[in-house]
C-alpha positions as CSV (number, residue, x, y, z in Angstrom):
1,M,-5.1,32.5,4.5
2,G,-4.4,29.1,5.8
3,Y,-1.6,27.8,7.9
4,F,0.9,27.7,5.1
5,E,1.8,30.8,3.1
6,T,3.1,29.0,0.0
7,F,3.2,25.6,-1.5
8,T,6.9,25.3,-0.5
9,D,5.9,26.0,3.1
10,F,3.4,23.2,2.8
11,I,6.0,20.8,1.5
12,R,8.5,21.8,4.2
13,M,5.8,21.5,6.9
14,G,7.6,23.9,9.2
15,R,11.0,22.1,8.8
16,H,9.3,18.7,9.6
17,G,8.6,17.9,6.0
18,V,11.2,15.2,5.7
19,Y,9.7,13.3,8.6
20,V,6.1,13.9,7.5
21,W,6.5,12.9,3.9
22,S,8.8,9.9,4.7
23,V,6.0,8.5,7.0
24,Y,3.5,9.0,4.2
25,G,5.9,7.2,1.8
26,I,6.4,4.3,4.2
27,A,2.7,3.9,4.7
28,I,2.0,3.8,1.0
29,I,4.7,1.2,0.5
30,V,3.4,-1.0,3.4
31,I,-0.2,-0.8,2.1
32,A,0.8,-1.5,-1.5
33,S,2.9,-4.5,-0.5
34,H,0.0,-5.8,1.6
35,L,-2.4,-5.5,-1.4
36,V,0.1,-7.2,-3.7
37,S,0.6,-10.0,-1.1
38,L,-3.2,-10.5,-0.9
39,A,-3.6,-10.6,-4.6
40,M,-0.8,-13.2,-4.9
41,Q,-2.3,-15.3,-2.1
42,K,-5.8,-15.2,-3.8
43,R,-4.2,-16.4,-7.0
44,R,-2.5,-19.3,-5.2
45,V,-5.7,-20.3,-3.4
46,L,-7.8,-20.2,-6.6
47,K,-5.2,-22.2,-8.5
48,E,-5.2,-24.8,-5.7
49,F,-9.0,-24.8,-5.7
50,R,-9.0,-25.5,-9.5
51,K,-6.6,-28.4,-9.0
52,M,-8.7,-29.9,-6.3
53,K,-11.8,-29.5,-8.4
54,K,-10.2,-31.1,-11.4
55,R,-9.1,-34.1,-9.3
56,G,-12.7,-34.5,-8.0
57,V,-11.8,-33.7,-4.4
58,L,-14.5,-31.0,-4.2
């Protein structure tokens, strides 16, 4: 059998579960916010590009 006897032991991570899972949660939040930020930036750049193209700048 593996390191953990039960699923509950896996979740608790030898009494370090709170720290382990909170770090995973924070990492997911940071990565998701970065992806959202990049998508919003891309949308702004494309919008500005379309404006410039419409004005004949490009």
